[in-house]
N, C-alpha and C positions, 0 to 999 in steps of 0.2 A: 577383498572386494567389499564394496558398500552394500548395504541391504535396503536403505531407504533414505530419503531426504528428511532431516529433522527440523531445521530452521534456516532462515536467512537473516543475517544481521545487517542493520543499518546504524552507523554511528552518527550521532547528532550532537548539536551544541545545546539545545534546549529540550530536555527530556519531557517536561510537563506539557509544553505547547505541542510537541510532536505526538505524544500519547493521546492528548485531547483530540487531535486531528484524526488519528486512526480509530479511536473509539466513538467519537461524536459524529464525525463526517462519514467515515466508512462503515461504522457499525461493528468493528471488531471487538472482541472481548478480552480484557486483561485477565490473564490466568495466573501470572506469577511475577513477582518483583523482588529483587534482592541485589546485594552488593557482592561482586565477585572477590576472590582472594586478592587480586591485584588492585582493587578499588573501583572497578567499573560499576556504574549504576545500570542495572539491566531490567527491562520490562519485556515479558513475553506475551504476545498477542495471538489469539486464536481466530481463525476465519471460519465462518460456518461452512460445513461441507468439506473441509480440508483437514488432513492430519498434520501437515507441516505448519510450523509456527513462524512468526516474525518476531525477531529479537531487536528491540530498540535499545541502543547502548549510548550512554554518555560517559566518556572517559577523557576528561580535560587534559590529563597528562600526555595524551597523544598529540596535542597541539590542535590548531584550528581544523574544523571540518571543511573539506573542500569537495564539493560535489561536481564532478565533471559532466559536461553535456553528453547525452546519448551513451552513457556508460552502462547504466542499468535501470530497470524499472520493474515494478510489480504490476501484474495484471489481475483484475478481479472481474468476475461475472456479476452483472446486475440484472434484475428482472425488467426494470423499466428505466432506460437511460434518461428520459425526459424528467421523470419524477426524481431520480437521483440528482440530476443537474440542478433542479430547483432547490432541493434540500441543501446541497453543498453551497450553492450561491447565497442562500439565506444565512449560512454560517460564515460567509466571507471567503469562500473558496469557489469561484466560478471556474468553468471549464477553461483550460488553456488552449485546447485544440479540439476541433470537431464540434458536433458529431459528424462522422463520415460513415457511409454505408458501403460495404464491400460488395463485390459481385455475387457473393454467396447469400446476401441478404442480412448478414451480421452487421450490426452498427457498433462503432467504437468511438471513444473520445478519450481525452487526457485531462488530468488535473494535477497541479503541482502541490506536493506536500510542503509543510513549512520550511524544511531545510533545503528544498530545491529538488528533491527526488521526484521523478515523474511517476505518476500512477495511471495505468491504462484501465479503462472501464469498457467492458464488452457486454453488449446485449445480443444474444444469439437468437437467430430464428429458431423456433421450437424443434424443427427437424434437423438442425445442424449442431446439436449440443456438443459433439466431440471433434468437429472439424476445426482446423486452425483458422485464424482470421485471414 
């Protein structure tokens, strides 16, 4: 039986550009970088308030990276979606969808990472911090 989620991996073609997006646009912190025994270039990123890591992997020997639509996405909570959207747009990453407000009062939007992975951004109403969107 598993005991906890450790990390989620996303394979990319351009490690530098992708890590820049996650650190400069989303504000994640790079905590570890190394080459695996099989030759993968790996960067582990930490999200404030979370124990699970995000692993960004470049492994050219696996062939081209193909990101399918609606296959997967990461969701991050933000304090102020409007402020985040302005910050991301100033760095060349405008929102790709939204913002939309759910009946719960929670507002969400989406932004596309450089490799085409979709990122969901959620601004929760203060009294709904643990409810699903």
